[in-house]
Structures are given as C-alpha cells and as structure tokens.
C-alpha positions in Angstrom: 6.6 -7.5 87.1 3.4 -9.2 88.2 2.1 -12.2 86.2 -1.6 -13.1 86.3 -2.7 -16.4 84.9 -6.3 -17.6 84.8 -7.7 -20.8 83.4 -11.4 -21.7 82.9 -13.4 -24.8 82.1 -16.5 -23.9 80.2 -20.0 -25.3 80.2 -20.9 -27.3 77.0 -23.7 -24.8 76.4 -24.4 -21.5 78.1 -25.6 -17.9 77.2 -27.3 -19.3 74.0 -23.9 -20.6 72.7 -21.7 -23.7 72.5 -18.5 -24.1 74.5 -16.5 -23.3 71.3 -18.5 -20.2 70.6 -18.1 -18.9 74.2 -14.4 -19.7 74.2 -14.0 -17.5 71.1 -16.1 -14.7 72.5 -14.2 -14.8 75.8 -10.9 -14.7 73.9 -12.0 -11.7 71.8 -13.4 -9.9 74.9 -10.2 -10.4 76.9 -8.0 -9.3 74.0 -10.0 -6.1 73.6 -8.8 -5.0 77.0 -5.3 -4.4 75.7 -6.4 -0.9 74.5 -8.7 -0.1 77.3 -6.8 -0.7 80.6 -3.5 1.3 81.0 -2.0 -1.0 83.7 -2.3 -4.0 81.4 1.3 -4.4 80.0 0.9 -7.7 78.2 -1.9 -10.1 77.5 -2.3 -13.5 75.7 -5.3 -15.7 75.5 -5.3 -19.3 74.4 -8.0 -21.8 73.5 -7.1 -25.4 74.4 -6.9 -28.2 71.9 -5.8 -30.9 74.3 -8.6 -33.5 74.7 -7.4 -34.5 78.2 -10.1 -34.4 81.0 -7.5 -32.6 83.1 -7.2 -29.7 80.6 -8.9 -26.3 80.9 -10.7 -24.7 77.9 -9.3 -21.2 78.0 -6.2 -19.6 79.5 -5.3 -16.0 80.1 -1.7 -14.8 80.7 -1.2 -11.2 81.6 1.5 -8.9 83.0 1.4 -5.8 85.2 4.1 -3.5 86.6 3.1 -4.2 90.1 0.2 -5.5 92.4 -1.5 -2.1 92.2 -1.7 -2.4 88.4 -3.2 -5.9 88.8 -5.7 -4.5 91.3 -6.6 -1.6 88.9 -7.2 -4.1 86.1 -9.3 -6.4 88.3 -11.6 -3.5 89.3 -11.8 -1.8 85.9 -15.3 -1.5 84.5 -14.4 -3.2 81.2 -12.9 -6.2 83.0 -15.9 -6.5 85.3 -18.2 -6.8 82.3 -16.2 -9.9 81.2 -16.2 -11.3 84.8 -20.0 -11.2 84.6 -20.0 -13.1 81.3 -17.5 -15.7 82.6 -19.7 -16.3 85.6 -22.4 -17.5 83.3 -20.3 -19.7 81.0 -17.7 -21.4 83.3 -17.8 -24.5 85.5 -14.3 -24.1 87.0 -11.6 -21.5 87.4 -8.0 -21.6 88.5 -5.7 -18.6 89.1 -2.1 -17.9 89.9 -0.6 -14.4 90.6 3.2 -14.1 91.1 6.1 -11.8 90.8 8.8 -12.6 88.4 
C-alpha cells in the first residue's frame, strides 16, 4: 500500500476568496476525487485549527495499491484541475510518499 500525504499553507486571500473559503473549496474538490479516480483507494482531507505558525492549513491523506496507482492519480485530468487551483492559493507545500 502506498500512502501519499500533502500539506499546504494558503494565502490569506487568493482567487477572490479568503483562506478559510479556499480551504473549504480545496477540501470539497479533493473529496470529489473519490468517485472519479479508480486507483484512489482512500482519501481524507483535514482543515487545521491549530494556531501555531508551524502548522499547515490543509492536509491530504490518500492511499493507493502501488506506485503506479499514485502515478495514475497524479496525472488524472480531474486531479490536474485541482493542482492548477492550488497553485494559485498556496504559499507552501510539503509532501511525503511511502509504502506501508
């Protein structure tokens, strides 16, 4: 099983919306992928409530059978639409991919 975790820090205002509005839109967009990408076996999206400056704003946890499934997800047209949106609203990104 391959685990894919991504965290983002969002701009205070971007794409005509506040950080909070964009966090919700990102969460909804990512969660919509569950029914659209076959290789996506599990997905969870969380919005941070911790006020620490070290905290990220949104986290994605997802699972795939193998690295090929992760690759298919990353290159799927529905995922790429979200990547474009995230590029506009984020300041930082962290990612970890591992087998477990």
